[in-house]
gemmi code that builds the backbone of each chain (N, CA, C; Angstrom):
import gemmi

chains = {
    "A": [
        ("MET", (43.233, -161.047, 113.892), (44.015, -162.287, 113.857), (44.681, -162.507, 115.217)),
        ("SER", (44.454, -163.682, 115.796), (45.018, -163.953, 117.113), (46.512, -164.228, 117.001)),
        ("SER", (47.190, -164.191, 118.161), (48.633, -164.398, 118.128), (48.933, -165.837, 117.724)),
        ("HIS", (47.998, -166.735, 118.078), (48.194, -168.146, 117.730), (48.219, -168.303, 116.210)),
        ("ASP", (47.248, -167.661, 115.542), (47.194, -167.726, 114.074), (48.445, -167.128, 113.459)),
        ("ARG", (48.922, -166.026, 114.065), (50.098, -165.363, 113.517), (51.315, -166.283, 113.620)),
        ("LYS", (51.438, -166.960, 114.773), (52.554, -167.888, 114.955), (52.476, -168.999, 113.915)),
        ("GLU", (51.268, -169.520, 113.717), (51.104, -170.584, 112.732), (51.491, -170.095, 111.340)),
        ("ASP", (51.157, -168.836, 111.073), (51.466, -168.263, 109.758), (52.966, -168.181, 109.525)),
        ("VAL", (53.695, -167.802, 110.577), (55.154, -167.714, 110.461), (55.726, -169.075, 110.095)),
        ("VAL", (55.265, -170.116, 110.812), (55.771, -171.465, 110.551), (55.341, -171.927, 109.162)),
        ("ARG", (54.122, -171.564, 108.767), (53.637, -171.944, 107.441), (54.548, -171.370, 106.365)),
        ("ARG", (54.973, -170.130, 106.581), (55.886, -169.513, 105.603), (57.235, -170.224, 105.604)),
        ("MET", (57.677, -170.650, 106.810), (58.939, -171.393, 106.880), (58.845, -172.700, 106.098)),
        ("LEU", (57.695, -173.347, 106.198), (57.515, -174.632, 105.514), (57.502, -174.461, 104.006)),
        ("ASN", (57.123, -173.262, 103.558), (57.045, -173.017, 102.117), (58.396, -172.621, 101.542)),
        ("GLY", (59.432, -173.255, 102.026), (60.781, -172.933, 101.576), (61.059, -173.460, 100.180)),
        ("PRO", (62.347, -173.603, 99.853), (62.711, -174.083, 98.520), (62.185, -175.490, 98.272)),
        ("HIS", (61.606, -175.682, 97.089), (61.073, -176.993, 96.740), (62.154, -177.817, 96.054)),
        ("PRO", (62.254, -179.095, 96.378), (63.223, -179.936, 95.672), (62.753, -180.206, 94.243)),
        ("ALA", (63.704, -180.456, 93.362), (63.355, -180.766, 91.971), (62.817, -182.187, 91.896)),
        ("VAL", (61.759, -182.360, 91.120), (61.172, -183.690, 90.971), (61.944, -184.446, 89.904)),
        ("PRO", (62.482, -185.620, 90.220), (63.188, -186.382, 89.185), (62.228, -186.739, 88.055)),
        ("PRO", (62.667, -186.626, 86.819), (61.745, -186.821, 85.693), (61.161, -188.225, 85.615)),
        ("ASP", (61.863, -189.201, 86.187), (61.355, -190.575, 86.043), (60.550, -191.027, 87.252)),
        ("LEU", (60.281, -190.113, 88.195), (59.579, -190.518, 89.419), (58.185, -191.063, 89.118)),
        ("ALA", (57.450, -190.369, 88.247), (56.086, -190.795, 87.929), (56.108, -192.150, 87.226)),
        ("ASP", (57.083, -192.333, 86.322), (57.162, -193.608, 85.605), (57.462, -194.754, 86.557)),
        ("ARG", (58.391, -194.482, 87.487), (58.744, -195.535, 88.449), (57.522, -195.897, 89.288)),
        ("ALA", (56.796, -194.845, 89.741), (55.613, -195.089, 90.567), (54.561, -195.853, 89.779)),
        ("ALA", (54.380, -195.472, 88.502), (53.373, -196.139, 87.680), (53.752, -197.607, 87.472)),
        ("GLY", (55.036, -197.867, 87.231), (55.480, -199.244, 87.041), (55.227, -200.080, 88.278)),
        ("ARG", (55.531, -199.473, 89.432), (55.335, -200.194, 90.683), (53.842, -200.419, 90.942)),
        ("GLY", (53.040, -199.399, 90.637), (51.601, -199.526, 90.823), (51.026, -200.607, 89.914)),
        ("ARG", (51.558, -200.684, 88.674), (51.077, -201.685, 87.730), (51.388, -203.091, 88.247)),
        ("ARG", (52.605, -203.245, 88.786), (52.970, -204.569, 89.337), (52.069, -204.918, 90.515)),
        ("MET", (51.788, -203.903, 91.352), (50.917, -204.112, 92.506), (49.533, -204.580, 92.063)),
        ("LEU", (49.023, -203.885, 91.037), (47.689, -204.191, 90.514), (47.654, -205.615, 89.983)),
        ("ARG", (48.717, -205.998, 89.252), (48.783, -207.342, 88.677), (48.803, -208.374, 89.801)),
        ("ARG", (49.568, -208.060, 90.867), (49.660, -208.997, 91.981), (48.296, -209.151, 92.663)),
        ("HIS", (47.616, -208.004, 92.891), (46.288, -208.065, 93.513), (45.346, -208.913, 92.674)),
        ("ARG", (45.420, -208.685, 91.345), (44.524, -209.401, 90.442), (44.813, -210.900, 90.507)),
        ("ALA", (46.119, -211.258, 90.551), (46.489, -212.675, 90.599), (45.987, -213.307, 91.898)),
        ("VAL", (46.150, -212.583, 93.009), (45.704, -213.121, 94.301), (44.196, -213.333, 94.283)),
        ("ARG", (43.476, -212.343, 93.684), (42.019, -212.464, 93.610), (41.620, -213.663, 92.751)),
        ("ALA", (42.324, -213.858, 91.619), (42.010, -214.972, 90.730), (42.232, -216.301, 91.455)),
        ("VAL", (43.344, -216.412, 92.177), (43.622, -217.657, 92.917), (42.537, -217.890, 93.965)),
        ("GLY", (42.109, -216.821, 94.623), (41.050, -216.926, 95.624), (39.762, -217.462, 95.019)),
        ("TRP", (39.385, -216.933, 93.861), (38.163, -217.406, 93.191), (38.279, -218.865, 92.830)),
        ("VAL", (39.450, -219.253, 92.249), (39.647, -220.649, 91.831), (39.510, -221.575, 93.038)),
        ("LEU", (40.115, -221.184, 94.165), (40.032, -222.017, 95.372), (38.585, -222.128, 95.855)),
        ("LEU", (37.869, -221.006, 95.818), (36.483, -220.998, 96.284), (35.620, -221.918, 95.415)),
        ("ILE", (35.777, -221.815, 94.087), (34.971, -222.626, 93.177), (35.330, -224.103, 93.345)),
        ("ALA", (36.641, -224.381, 93.485), (37.055, -225.778, 93.680), (36.441, -226.336, 94.954)),
        ("ALA", (36.412, -225.513, 96.017), (35.843, -225.982, 97.286), (34.356, -226.261, 97.130)),
        ("ILE", (33.648, -225.391, 96.398), (32.206, -225.594, 96.208), (31.957, -226.885, 95.430)),
        ("ILE", (32.749, -227.105, 94.356), (32.574, -228.319, 93.550), (32.860, -229.555, 94.399)),
        ("ALA", (33.947, -229.517, 95.169), (34.312, -230.668, 95.993), (33.207, -230.976, 96.999)),
        ("PHE", (32.656, -229.929, 97.611), (31.595, -230.132, 98.594), (30.358, -230.744, 97.943)),
        ("THR", (30.008, -230.224, 96.758), (28.812, -230.718, 96.079), (28.974, -232.198, 95.732)),
        ("VAL", (30.127, -232.548, 95.167), (30.368, -233.948, 94.792), (30.287, -234.840, 96.028)),
        ("TRP", (30.927, -234.400, 97.104), (30.904, -235.190, 98.348), (29.462, -235.346, 98.851)),
        ("ALA", (28.704, -234.255, 98.815), (27.340, -234.293, 99.329), (26.482, -235.234, 98.494)),
        ("VAL", (26.675, -235.219, 97.148), (25.862, -236.073, 96.284), (26.200, -237.546, 96.539)),
        ("ILE", (27.483, -237.840, 96.733), (27.891, -239.237, 96.928), (27.471, -239.742, 98.308)),
        ("VAL", (27.761, -238.962, 99.353), (27.537, -239.454, 100.715), (26.095, -239.255, 101.165)),
        ("GLN", (25.430, -238.237, 100.655), (24.056, -237.882, 101.038), (23.907, -237.864, 102.567)),
        ("PRO", (24.587, -236.924, 103.224), (24.592, -236.959, 104.689), (23.244, -236.617, 105.314)),
        ("TRP", (22.263, -236.224, 104.506), (20.976, -235.851, 105.103), (20.056, -237.073, 105.283)),
        ("THR", (20.412, -238.215, 104.645), (19.571, -239.411, 104.838), (19.992, -240.100, 106.131)),
        ("THR", (19.021, -240.677, 106.843), (19.364, -241.382, 108.080), (20.035, -242.695, 107.708)),
        ("PRO", (21.110, -243.047, 108.393), (21.798, -244.290, 108.057), (20.938, -245.489, 108.451)),
        ("PRO", (21.015, -246.568, 107.663), (20.232, -247.763, 108.031), (20.722, -248.312, 109.367)),
        ("THR", (19.811, -248.766, 110.174), (20.206, -249.261, 111.505), (20.982, -250.554, 111.353)),
        ("ASP", (22.081, -250.645, 112.085), (22.932, -251.824, 111.994), (22.447, -252.941, 112.937)),
        ("THR", (21.826, -252.509, 114.034), (21.422, -253.531, 115.023), (19.908, -253.558, 115.129)),
        ("THR", (19.387, -254.693, 115.412), (17.945, -254.808, 115.626), (17.656, -254.241, 116.999)),
        ("PRO", (16.518, -253.583, 117.133), (16.197, -253.080, 118.465), (15.958, -254.259, 119.428)),
        ("PRO", (16.358, -254.078, 120.662), (16.195, -255.196, 121.613), (14.724, -255.535, 121.811)),
        ("LEU", (14.465, -256.831, 121.855), (13.082, -257.276, 122.060), (12.788, -257.316, 123.553)),
        ("GLU", (11.728, -256.691, 123.933), (11.386, -256.671, 125.352), (9.937, -257.105, 125.531)),
        ("GLY", (9.584, -257.573, 126.701), (8.206, -257.926, 127.008), (7.846, -259.360, 126.649)),
        ("TRP", (8.817, -260.213, 126.401), (8.524, -261.633, 126.166), (8.483, -262.386, 127.456)),
    ],
    "B": [
        ("MET", (37.609, -208.082, 75.117), (37.919, -208.082, 76.555), (39.356, -207.630, 76.782)),
        ("ARG", (40.253, -208.324, 76.038), (41.667, -207.992, 76.168), (41.940, -206.569, 75.695)),
        ("GLU", (41.280, -206.197, 74.564), (41.502, -204.833, 74.038), (40.949, -203.794, 75.005)),
        ("ARG", (39.806, -204.128, 75.606), (39.195, -203.164, 76.513), (40.097, -202.935, 77.722)),
        ("ARG", (40.680, -204.018, 78.203), (41.577, -203.880, 79.351), (42.808, -203.053, 78.972)),
        ("ALA", (43.349, -203.324, 77.756), (44.533, -202.575, 77.307), (44.200, -201.092, 77.190)),
        ("ALA", (42.994, -200.793, 76.654), (42.594, -199.394, 76.502), (42.453, -198.737, 77.870)),
        ("ARG", (41.899, -199.482, 78.835), (41.732, -198.913, 80.167), (43.086, -198.659, 80.822)),
        ("GLU", (44.008, -199.620, 80.600), (45.345, -199.458, 81.187), (46.048, -198.234, 80.631)),
        ("SER", (45.958, -198.035, 79.333), (46.665, -196.884, 78.744), (45.994, -195.582, 79.171)),
        ("GLY", (44.660, -195.607, 79.293), (43.956, -194.415, 79.765), (44.346, -194.074, 81.183)),
        ("ARG", (44.431, -195.102, 82.024), (44.822, -194.891, 83.409), (46.241, -194.341, 83.470)),
        ("ALA", (47.136, -194.932, 82.665), (48.536, -194.490, 82.675), (48.631, -193.019, 82.271)),
        ("ARG", (47.816, -192.620, 81.276), (47.845, -191.221, 80.817), (47.352, -190.282, 81.905)),
        ("GLU", (46.208, -190.642, 82.495), (45.646, -189.788, 83.561), (46.608, -189.688, 84.738)),
        ("PHE", (47.216, -190.842, 85.079), (48.130, -190.844, 86.217), (49.351, -189.982, 85.933)),
        ("ALA", (49.877, -190.074, 84.707), (51.067, -189.282, 84.356), (50.747, -187.791, 84.469)),
        ("ALA", (49.552, -187.388, 84.010), (49.173, -185.975, 84.093), (49.054, -185.544, 85.553)),
        ("PHE", (48.443, -186.408, 86.370), (48.287, -186.083, 87.790), (49.646, -185.961, 88.466)),
        ("ALA", (50.535, -186.938, 88.197), (51.838, -186.943, 88.864), (52.672, -185.738, 88.432)),
        ("ALA", (52.542, -185.351, 87.173), (53.304, -184.193, 86.698), (52.844, -182.930, 87.416)),
        ("GLY", (51.531, -182.842, 87.677), (51.006, -181.643, 88.320), (51.257, -181.605, 89.813)),
        ("ALA", (51.090, -182.762, 90.475), (51.126, -182.781, 91.937), (52.481, -183.193, 92.489)),
        ("GLY", (53.359, -183.719, 91.619), (54.637, -184.273, 92.087), (55.461, -183.305, 92.910)),
        ("GLY", (55.572, -182.051, 92.445), (56.433, -181.091, 93.126), (55.987, -180.822, 94.551)),
        ("ARG", (54.685, -180.559, 94.704), (54.155, -180.259, 96.034), (54.259, -181.468, 96.957)),
        ("LEU", (53.938, -182.634, 96.417), (53.988, -183.839, 97.233), (55.419, -184.176, 97.633)),
        ("LEU", (56.363, -183.963, 96.707), (57.762, -184.267, 97.047), (58.266, -183.300, 98.116)),
        ("HIS", (57.804, -182.055, 98.031), (58.177, -181.091, 99.069), (57.651, -181.543, 100.426)),
        ("ALA", (56.396, -181.976, 100.451), (55.810, -182.467, 101.705), (56.589, -183.678, 102.207)),
        ("ALA", (56.939, -184.596, 101.291), (57.675, -185.803, 101.689), (59.051, -185.432, 102.241)),
        ("THR", (59.674, -184.416, 101.635), (60.997, -183.977, 102.103), (60.894, -183.388, 103.500)),
        ("LEU", (59.823, -182.631, 103.750), (59.622, -182.081, 105.100), (59.423, -183.212, 106.102)),
        ("LEU", (58.688, -184.240, 105.686), (58.414, -185.359, 106.594), (59.676, -186.116, 106.947)),
        ("THR", (60.472, -186.455, 105.930), (61.665, -187.262, 106.205), (62.744, -186.421, 106.874)),
        ("GLY", (62.561, -185.104, 106.894), (63.532, -184.242, 107.556), (64.805, -184.072, 106.754)),
        ("GLU", (64.729, -184.329, 105.455), (65.911, -184.142, 104.621), (66.017, -182.691, 104.183)),
        ("SER", (67.194, -182.313, 103.794), (67.400, -180.949, 103.337), (67.370, -180.926, 101.817)),
        ("PRO", (66.522, -180.061, 101.231), (66.464, -180.008, 99.767), (67.680, -179.323, 99.162)),
        ("GLY", (68.636, -178.963, 99.963), (69.802, -178.261, 99.429), (69.581, -176.772, 99.492)),
        ("ASP", (70.658, -176.005, 99.411), (70.539, -174.563, 99.565), (70.006, -173.890, 98.313)),
        ("ILE", (70.208, -174.520, 97.182), (69.702, -173.943, 95.927), (68.218, -174.293, 95.831)),
        ("PRO", (67.361, -173.294, 95.591), (65.954, -173.637, 95.386), (65.832, -174.578, 94.202)),
        ("GLY", (65.088, -175.657, 94.423), (64.915, -176.630, 93.362), (66.128, -177.495, 93.161)),
        ("GLY", (67.043, -177.479, 94.127), (68.228, -178.313, 94.008), (67.876, -179.784, 94.139)),
        ("PRO", (68.724, -180.632, 93.622), (68.405, -182.058, 93.665), (68.527, -182.614, 95.072)),
        ("LEU", (67.726, -183.618, 95.376), (67.726, -184.217, 96.698), (68.798, -185.282, 96.821)),
        ("GLY", (69.370, -185.655, 95.720), (70.312, -186.766, 95.755), (69.640, -188.019, 95.241)),
        ("GLU", (70.463, -188.920, 94.748), (69.922, -190.141, 94.143), (69.048, -190.890, 95.136)),
        ("ASN", (67.818, -191.128, 94.737), (66.959, -192.020, 95.492), (66.900, -191.685, 96.981)),
        ("SER", (66.531, -190.479, 97.321), (66.445, -190.074, 98.716), (65.253, -190.750, 99.381)),
        ("ALA", (65.226, -190.663, 100.714), (64.130, -191.289, 101.462), (62.789, -190.677, 101.068)),
        ("ALA", (62.779, -189.352, 100.852), (61.533, -188.680, 100.474), (61.033, -189.201, 99.129)),
        ("GLU", (61.974, -189.395, 98.209), (61.586, -189.909, 96.892), (61.024, -191.309, 96.986)),
        ("ARG", (61.674, -192.120, 97.792), (61.192, -193.506, 97.948), (59.799, -193.505, 98.568)),
        ("LEU", (59.602, -192.644, 99.574), (58.306, -192.550, 100.245), (57.218, -192.130, 99.252)),
        ("LEU", (57.541, -191.114, 98.470), (56.544, -190.607, 97.524), (56.268, -191.634, 96.425)),
        ("THR", (57.317, -192.328, 95.960), (57.100, -193.342, 94.920), (56.149, -194.416, 95.430)),
        ("ALA", (56.348, -194.841, 96.685), (55.474, -195.877, 97.249), (54.033, -195.368, 97.335)),
        ("ALA", (53.866, -194.115, 97.775), (52.506, -193.562, 97.914), (51.841, -193.418, 96.548)),
        ("LEU", (52.606, -192.940, 95.560), (52.046, -192.777, 94.214), (51.693, -194.128, 93.606)),
        ("ALA", (52.530, -195.135, 93.871), (52.243, -196.472, 93.327), (50.920, -196.987, 93.867)),
        ("ARG", (50.660, -196.732, 95.151), (49.393, -197.172, 95.736), (48.221, -196.437, 95.105)),
        ("THR", (48.420, -195.144, 94.836), (47.358, -194.387, 94.174), (47.106, -194.950, 92.782)),
        ("TYR", (48.201, -195.295, 92.072), (48.046, -195.873, 90.725), (47.226, -197.157, 90.799)),
        ("ALA", (47.567, -198.002, 91.787), (46.886, -199.292, 91.894), (45.399, -199.118, 92.204)),
        ("ARG", (45.044, -198.009, 92.835), (43.637, -197.780, 93.191), (42.927, -196.858, 92.227)),
        ("TRP", (43.615, -196.440, 91.175), (43.120, -195.361, 90.315), (41.680, -195.581, 89.857)),
        ("ASP", (41.360, -196.822, 89.443), (40.014, -197.095, 88.913), (38.963, -197.186, 90.009)),
        ("ARG", (39.404, -197.285, 91.260), (38.426, -197.452, 92.345), (38.453, -196.274, 93.306)),
        ("LEU", (38.871, -195.113, 92.824), (38.915, -193.933, 93.703), (37.518, -193.388, 93.966)),
        ("ARG", (36.568, -193.731, 93.087), (35.166, -193.329, 93.245), (35.031, -191.838, 93.533)),
        ("GLY", (35.626, -191.046, 92.659), (35.428, -189.608, 92.780), (36.299, -188.933, 93.818)),
        ("GLU", (37.088, -189.719, 94.591), (37.986, -189.086, 95.560), (39.136, -188.429, 94.802)),
        ("ASP", (39.572, -187.294, 95.316), (40.673, -186.575, 94.686), (41.954, -187.409, 94.797)),
        ("PRO", (42.614, -187.704, 93.659), (43.844, -188.508, 93.768), (44.909, -187.844, 94.638)),
        ("TYR", (44.899, -186.504, 94.674), (45.887, -185.813, 95.516), (45.640, -186.146, 96.994)),
        ("ASP", (44.360, -186.066, 97.390), (44.021, -186.378, 98.790), (44.391, -187.812, 99.121)),
        ("HIS", (44.118, -188.703, 98.163), (44.414, -190.112, 98.394), (45.914, -190.322, 98.564)),
        ("THR", (46.709, -189.707, 97.677), (48.165, -189.867, 97.756), (48.688, -189.297, 99.064)),
        ("ARG", (48.125, -188.163, 99.485), (48.568, -187.554, 100.739), (48.272, -188.474, 101.910)),
        ("ARG", (47.098, -189.109, 101.863), (46.756, -190.031, 102.944), (47.701, -191.231, 102.952)),
        ("GLU", (47.987, -191.758, 101.757), (48.921, -192.893, 101.665), (50.292, -192.485, 102.186)),
        ("LEU", (50.700, -191.273, 101.821), (52.004, -190.752, 102.253), (52.057, -190.702, 103.787)),
        ("ALA", (50.991, -190.172, 104.395), (50.952, -190.053, 105.853), (50.965, -191.435, 106.498)),
        ("THR", (50.196, -192.371, 105.929), (50.135, -193.718, 106.503), (51.483, -194.403, 106.396)),
        ("LEU", (52.093, -194.342, 105.216), (53.397, -194.978, 105.021), (54.428, -194.376, 105.963)),
        ("PHE", (54.394, -193.045, 106.083), (55.369, -192.378, 106.947), (55.163, -192.796, 108.393)),
        ("ALA", (53.891, -192.855, 108.839), (53.612, -193.232, 110.220), (54.100, -194.654, 110.500)),
        ("HIS", (53.935, -195.550, 109.507), (54.384, -196.931, 109.698), (55.904, -197.032, 109.785)),
        ("ARG", (56.576, -196.148, 109.062), (58.038, -196.252, 109.018), (58.698, -195.181, 109.867)),
        ("ALA", (57.931, -194.573, 110.794), (58.434, -193.384, 111.499), (59.784, -193.632, 112.159)),
        ("TRP", (59.987, -194.856, 112.675), (61.237, -195.122, 113.405), (62.456, -194.928, 112.516)),
        ("ARG", (62.279, -195.051, 111.193), (63.431, -194.889, 110.296), (63.871, -193.433, 110.194)),
        ("TYR", (62.951, -192.524, 110.557), (63.236, -191.105, 110.302), (63.506, -190.347, 111.593)),
        ("ARG", (63.855, -191.070, 112.662), (64.098, -190.380, 113.924), (65.371, -189.548, 113.874)),
        ("ARG", (66.358, -190.083, 113.163), (67.660, -189.412, 113.108), (67.531, -188.086, 112.347)),
        ("PRO", (68.001, -186.988, 112.932), (67.921, -185.711, 112.212), (68.787, -185.760, 110.945)),
        ("ARG", (68.276, -185.203, 109.847), (69.012, -185.240, 108.586), (69.331, -183.842, 108.080)),
        ("GLY", (69.215, -182.885, 108.959), (69.617, -181.542, 108.552), (68.544, -180.754, 107.835)),
        ("GLY", (67.330, -181.287, 107.761), (66.258, -180.570, 107.091), (65.631, -179.533, 108.000)),
        ("LEU", (64.627, -178.835, 107.456), (63.978, -177.747, 108.197), (63.363, -178.255, 109.501)),
        ("LEU", (62.731, -179.447, 109.437), (62.037, -179.976, 110.607), (62.870, -181.028, 111.321)),
        ("GLY", (64.179, -180.988, 111.099), (65.054, -182.028, 111.632), (64.986, -182.188, 113.134)),
        ("GLN", (64.662, -181.115, 113.846), (64.691, -181.203, 115.312), (63.392, -181.763, 115.885)),
        ("LEU", (62.373, -181.901, 115.060), (61.099, -182.421, 115.563), (61.077, -183.943, 115.485)),
        ("THR", (60.202, -184.546, 116.287), (60.018, -185.993, 116.186), (59.187, -186.279, 114.927)),
        ("PRO", (59.248, -187.519, 114.426), (58.464, -187.838, 113.230), (56.984, -187.495, 113.383)),
        ("GLN", (56.415, -187.751, 114.576), (54.992, -187.457, 114.765), (54.722, -185.954, 114.686)),
        ("GLU", (55.607, -185.163, 115.301), (55.428, -183.706, 115.250), (55.521, -183.208, 113.819)),
        ("ARG", (56.476, -183.786, 113.054), (56.617, -183.386, 111.649), (55.353, -183.702, 110.869)),
        ("LEU", (54.823, -184.901, 111.106), (53.634, -185.335, 110.363), (52.461, -184.403, 110.648)),
        ("VAL", (52.259, -184.082, 111.930), (51.143, -183.207, 112.295), (51.346, -181.818, 111.689)),
        ("LEU", (52.570, -181.313, 111.777), (52.842, -179.970, 111.275), (52.640, -179.894, 109.760)),
        ("VAL", (53.131, -180.897, 109.055), (53.005, -180.890, 107.591), (51.542, -181.015, 107.188)),
        ("LEU", (50.811, -181.923, 107.843), (49.406, -182.108, 107.476), (48.600, -180.856, 107.784)),
        ("ARG", (48.812, -180.280, 108.970), (47.982, -179.148, 109.386), (48.379, -177.844, 108.689)),
        ("LEU", (49.664, -177.521, 108.692), (50.066, -176.197, 108.209), (50.437, -176.201, 106.726)),
        ("HIS", (51.218, -177.184, 106.292), (51.627, -177.177, 104.884), (50.487, -177.613, 103.983)),
        ("GLU", (49.776, -178.663, 104.386), (48.718, -179.193, 103.531), (47.353, -178.621, 103.876)),
        ("GLY", (47.250, -177.972, 105.024), (45.971, -177.350, 105.374), (44.851, -178.347, 105.628)),
        ("VAL", (45.207, -179.534, 106.128), (44.189, -180.530, 106.449), (43.504, -180.135, 107.751)),
        ("ALA", (42.180, -180.310, 107.803), (41.435, -179.942, 109.015), (41.874, -180.811, 110.186)),
        ("GLU", (41.757, -180.252, 111.395), (42.190, -180.963, 112.598), (41.536, -182.338, 112.710)),
        ("GLU", (40.234, -182.380, 112.430), (39.500, -183.638, 112.577), (40.025, -184.690, 111.608)),
        ("GLN", (40.281, -184.247, 110.367), (40.773, -185.192, 109.357), (42.170, -185.676, 109.703)),
        ("ALA", (43.015, -184.756, 110.157), (44.376, -185.145, 110.535), (44.322, -186.136, 111.692)),
        ("ALA", (43.435, -185.863, 112.663), (43.314, -186.758, 113.809), (42.855, -188.141, 113.364)),
        ("ALA", (41.898, -188.172, 112.437), (41.404, -189.464, 111.950), (42.501, -190.207, 111.198)),
        ("ALA", (43.289, -189.464, 110.406), (44.351, -190.109, 109.633), (45.430, -190.680, 110.540)),
        ("LEU", (45.663, -190.017, 111.680), (46.730, -190.467, 112.572), (46.214, -191.389, 113.666)),
        ("GLY", (44.891, -191.507, 113.788), (44.339, -192.332, 114.849), (44.561, -191.727, 116.223)),
        ("LEU", (44.490, -190.399, 116.307), (44.692, -189.708, 117.584), (43.455, -188.869, 117.896)),
        ("PRO", (43.247, -188.549, 119.185), (42.169, -187.606, 119.511), (42.501, -186.205, 118.995)),
        ("VAL", (41.442, -185.443, 118.699), (41.631, -184.107, 118.126), (42.457, -183.223, 119.064)),
        ("GLU", (42.206, -183.335, 120.375), (42.929, -182.475, 121.333), (44.428, -182.756, 121.274)),
        ("ARG", (44.763, -184.043, 121.079), (46.174, -184.433, 121.037), (46.835, -183.809, 119.800)),
        ("VAL", (46.130, -183.844, 118.666), (46.667, -183.252, 117.442), (46.894, -181.754, 117.646)),
        ("ARG", (45.904, -181.105, 118.294), (46.031, -179.666, 118.530), (47.240, -179.384, 119.425)),
        ("ALA", (47.414, -180.215, 120.461), (48.536, -180.008, 121.393), (49.869, -180.202, 120.676)),
        ("ILE", (49.955, -181.260, 119.858), (51.212, -181.525, 119.134), (51.519, -180.370, 118.185)),
        ("CYS", (50.455, -179.873, 117.531), (50.651, -178.781, 116.569), (51.160, -177.536, 117.285)),
        ("THR", (50.531, -177.190, 118.402), (50.955, -176.007, 119.157), (52.396, -176.145, 119.617)),
        ("ARG", (52.739, -177.355, 120.130), (54.096, -177.582, 120.613), (55.107, -177.465, 119.472)),
        ("SER", (54.764, -178.051, 118.309), (55.699, -178.008, 117.180), (55.894, -176.586, 116.680)),
        ("VAL", (54.786, -175.820, 116.657), (54.894, -174.424, 116.211), (55.821, -173.656, 117.145)),
        ("ALA", (55.652, -173.881, 118.462), (56.514, -173.190, 119.429), (57.967, -173.597, 119.239)),
        ("LEU", (58.194, -174.901, 119.003), (59.560, -175.392, 118.801), (60.181, -174.773, 117.549)),
        ("MET", (59.387, -174.691, 116.488), (59.906, -174.147, 115.229), (60.236, -172.672, 115.384)),
        ("ARG", (59.367, -171.962, 116.149), (59.611, -170.526, 116.314), (60.812, -170.267, 117.211)),
        ("SER", (61.072, -171.197, 118.113), (62.219, -170.999, 119.005), (63.522, -171.116, 118.227)),
        ("ARG", (63.464, -171.758, 117.058), (64.684, -171.802, 116.233), (64.411, -171.104, 114.892)),
        ("ALA", (63.886, -169.915, 114.995), (63.666, -169.094, 113.804), (65.017, -168.828, 113.139)),
        ("PRO", (65.032, -168.502, 111.834), (66.286, -168.400, 111.081), (67.407, -167.631, 111.768)),
        ("GLU", (67.054, -166.510, 112.496), (68.151, -165.718, 113.055), (68.795, -166.382, 114.276)),
        ("THR", (68.065, -167.265, 114.938), (68.643, -167.925, 116.113), (68.940, -169.384, 115.820)),
        ("ARG", (69.192, -169.673, 114.560), (69.400, -171.072, 114.189), (70.686, -171.608, 114.804)),
        ("ARG", (70.535, -172.679, 115.528), (71.725, -173.355, 116.040), (71.347, -174.805, 116.315)),
        ("ALA", (72.385, -175.632, 116.326), (72.121, -177.060, 116.490), (71.727, -177.340, 117.927)),
        ("ARG", (70.756, -178.204, 118.105), (70.398, -178.612, 119.462), (71.490, -179.536, 119.984)),
        ("PRO", (71.753, -179.507, 121.302), (72.842, -180.327, 121.833), (72.666, -181.815, 121.540)),
        ("GLU", (71.451, -182.312, 121.647), (71.267, -183.719, 121.285), (69.885, -183.872, 120.673)),
        ("PRO", (69.775, -184.834, 119.728), (68.479, -184.994, 119.077), (67.413, -185.436, 120.064)),
        ("ARG", (66.207, -184.874, 119.872), (65.105, -185.259, 120.749), (64.765, -186.714, 120.529)),
        ("ARG", (64.492, -187.384, 121.613), (64.112, -188.793, 121.473), (62.695, -188.860, 120.945)),
        ("ALA", (62.459, -189.849, 120.107), (61.138, -189.947, 119.485), (60.196, -190.725, 120.383)),
        ("ALA", (60.019, -190.236, 121.605), (59.076, -190.906, 122.495), (57.686, -190.746, 121.919)),
        ("GLY", (56.957, -191.836, 121.848), (55.600, -191.781, 121.301), (55.613, -191.350, 119.850)),
        ("ALA", (56.530, -191.919, 119.072), (56.569, -191.582, 117.647), (55.256, -191.978, 117.010)),
        ("ALA", (55.000, -191.371, 115.867), (53.727, -191.608, 115.178), (53.453, -193.098, 115.094)),
        ("SER", (52.294, -193.494, 115.565), (51.997, -194.923, 115.553), (51.018, -195.215, 114.443)),
    ],
}
model = gemmi.Model(1)
for chain_id, residues in chains.items():
    chain = gemmi.Chain(chain_id)
    for i, (resn, *xyz) in enumerate(residues, 1):
        res = gemmi.Residue()
        res.name, res.seqid = resn, gemmi.SeqId(i, " ")
        for name, pos in zip(("N", "CA", "C"), xyz):
            atom = gemmi.Atom()
            atom.name, atom.element = name, gemmi.Element(name[0])
            atom.pos, atom.b_iso = gemmi.Position(*pos), 0.0
            res.add_atom(atom)
        chain.add_residue(res)
    model.add_chain(chain)
structure = gemmi.Structure()
structure.add_model(model)
structure.setup_entities()
């Protein structure tokens, strides 16, 4: 065992000192907070989906009404040349 | 659908409670070392109402709870430890002030490296990845912290004249 390992071992033993007592309600508090977090994530995801679907519907309706892929009818007659 | 979700929630709550009961003590000890608080002279003594270590651990455990169904086989203990390290690194500036704990004289970054490497036995590469540092830097910080800790071994314990500045605190 190198001296470096031995030094690390000494500190490791120091770190393994007295453990604090775990409050009995710590897990419950964490679980409650985690549950709220999960609910919030789920709500954000649901709102995201609703917005995405609404955007798709709006785009489809607009595309069907305006039909931007058809060429617009020409407003002006082409100039007559060669007379 | 609703019943299935309720059943999953209660199952998750049960599994989480069992995990927290088993791992809580070790994780709280690690959190106490990180925040630099003193667990008191009595082994297993109370930390005091709502200590920083408790708040840190509650936040980390809550994140583990929220991810419980999507851990995909990852050990919840490892996940909680990673969350703990990330949360601590983000809030490192809050823990610069020495609080009389075992690692009170170290900077937050030195404490984090020491706890991850020596107390938790995380490999150098993993610790470096978790902290976003090069492996050599983690090794250097660990060596320096070990030397600092040994220089104030129990028999030569005395207060440092002024707290070390947290230059380059855990980022």
